[in-house]
N, C-alpha and C positions, 0 to 999 in steps of 0.2 A: 504494500500500500504506500509506504513512504516513497519508494522509487517512482511510483505512478504519479503521486502528487508533485514530487520534485521535477519530474519531466514535464508536467503540465504547467506548473506555476513558474518555473525558471524562465521559459521563453516569454512569458507575459510580463513579469516584473523582476526578472533576474538581473544580475550585475551587467550583463551585456546589453540590456535594453535601455539602461540609463534612467529607469524609473525607480521610485521609492515606494516602500510599503505605505507611506502616509497618503499616497494618492488613493488608497483603497480603504482608508478609515472613513467610515460613513457616519454622519450625524444620526442620532436616534430620536431626538426631539427638537422641535423648532417652534417656539412660542413667543408671542408678544402679549404681555399682561396689561390690564387697564391702568394700573398704577404707573407704568412707564411705557407709553405707547411708541416711543422712539427706540426702545431697546428690544432687539430680537435676541432671545436667549437660545443658544444652540448647545445641546448636550451630546457628548460623544461617549461611547462605551470604552474606547481606548484613546489614550492621549494622541492627538495629532501632532505632527512636527510643527513647532512654532514658526519655523521659516516658511511653511506653507500657508499660514494663517494671515494672509495679507489681503487687503480690500480688493486688489485686482484679480484674485482667484475666485471671487464670489460675485453674484448679482442677485438683487432682490427686485422682482418685477415692479415697475412703477415707482421705484425709489432709488436712492443712492446709499452707499455705506460709507460713513465718514471715518469710522475707526473700528478696530476689533481688539478686545482685551480678554485675557483669561483670568479665571479665579485661581486660588492657590493650588487646586488639585490638577489643573491643566485639562480637566474634562468638560468644564462649563465655560463657554465663550459668549461674551456680550458683543453683539454687532450693533453699533450706534447708527441708526438710520437718519438720513437727511431730513425727512419729514415724518411726523407722527402718523401711525396707522389710525384709521377711523373705523367705527363700527360698520360692519358689512364688507370691508376690504377683504379680498381673498388673494393675498400675495403668495409668491413662490420664491424659493431660494434655489439658485442654480450654481453648481460647482462640479468641475470635472465631467461635464456632459450630463449630469444627473439633475433632475428637477424634483424638489421636495415641496409639498404643501405646508405652509406655515399656519399654525393654529393661532387665530386672532381672537384673543379674549377681551378686546376692547368693547365696552358696553355702550349701549345707545345713550345719547345725551338726554 
C-alpha cells in the first residue's frame, strides 16, 4: 500500500514537481459573524504554510482582502475584508482553483 501511495502522490506533489504539501491543506470552515462583518474566519485542520497565506493567493467574491493574520495555534486565520458583508450576501472564497461557500451569519438590520 505504501508503495502505491508513494507512486501516486510523488508525481503530483513530489520534490520534482516543485509543489508543496501546503497547496493541499484545505480550509474546513469559513464564516463571517454578525459581531465582525468584515472578518472572514477560516479554520484549517492542519497548519498551512504561513508563506502561502498571502492576500494574492485568495479571492472573496464581490470583495477584497486587505490582510490575513493567524491566531496562536496557526489553525485559525482572520481575513480582513475591504467591505462588510451584509445580511443575505452569499460570498465564496477561492484558492488554489477551489471555491468554498462562506457561511454568512450577519443578521438582518
